[in-house]
C-alpha angles and dihedrals in degrees: 000000000000112000095014116122134187113245117180105216126179115242104280120246133194141083091321091062131094121268100179124077091209129083116324089225127014118189111195124191093324114187129176130177132185103201107305094344116099106209099174120023116195097319118185132173142130131229123207126211124269099022137109113239123189121204108200142170143119123302111287095022094120103262095130092043090053091050092052091052093047090056093044095247093122134031122233123230089230137000129034145250119228113201109189088339095309118118099226091184093069105018120121119253097266094047091046092051090049089052091049091059087068092069142047128204131216103201123211092246091041085236095226119166109243093208092061129066120246090259092048091050090053092045093052100085091042091053093046099048105032137046094220120145116266090245091056092047090051090052092049091049092050090051094049093048092049090050089060097038096253102114093116093053099056096113098041124101121238092251089059097058135068126258093257091052091051089053090053092046090050089051090051087055092047091057096038093109095042095248123194091224132038123194119204117199107203092322092183096054112129096003129122117244095262093052090046087058091050092052091046090053092049090053092052095043095047093046089055099037097046097032093234133150112242122204112191124191107203147129095202103120098198088053093048093054092045101050112018124106086179135008131208117195120198124200130159093001093301137095104254096175137018123171149078125325087251092054089046092052090049098042117133094202110121089217094052092042092053093047100047091044095043092229113178093217127053146087096304100065110014100080094038095048092048091052094046092048092050092048092051095047100040105014094225106076092250140072119268121262111282093023127123114289 
């Protein structure tokens, strides 16, 4: 990729690094409801360090809800999330903030501040959470921008760069504090196929180069097979698949087969579409008396 350079960095150390030898993230019996709707139903899994995990599933299956609970932005109705051994669902504010320094997030919209340059956006978390000299911060920013191939865009504003460049700038900001974990919320959203490949390569390269754990929320099948060490598929509030990309490709589950093949008919959409159509037409979830059965 033009502008990207290879920088051999030692594995970062500091308060953003892991202290526990156990799982990086441990989700235990996580449950979340919105009114009568159960979005997550007794979800449990563990994530190890230094691997790329993809959390996948159809729209509305709870992927984003799960992400918000893993980063401590939303509380579950039951269960807990252990991040490096710390229960962020019940921790006090100080402990939760310390735990949050262990991860970075690439938001779907990139969430860059238009009034700041790309370099200033990347510098923001460093300036907020450290007392480093400005010259040291500037050096860290340049290194992070070079890692994602954005060294030449440091002085540009977000409105002056493309969607793909915004994603890369957002990624530079996500790794600004050398986190042990990076969460990616639909990193391919709104990008052309070539730029999707660029972002996928960055995820794999940074996971390897920085020794981080990457957690990617997506439903893009080409990306899943390119980057995942392990995939977790959600449907109906449950985990319906967890395993390697090879096992995913060879799964005999009708739910999994329909999703990875993009079939328009199958168990994922048929019951839901019928119920939604009936509700829109008749307002009661069933056909009127005398109608076709």
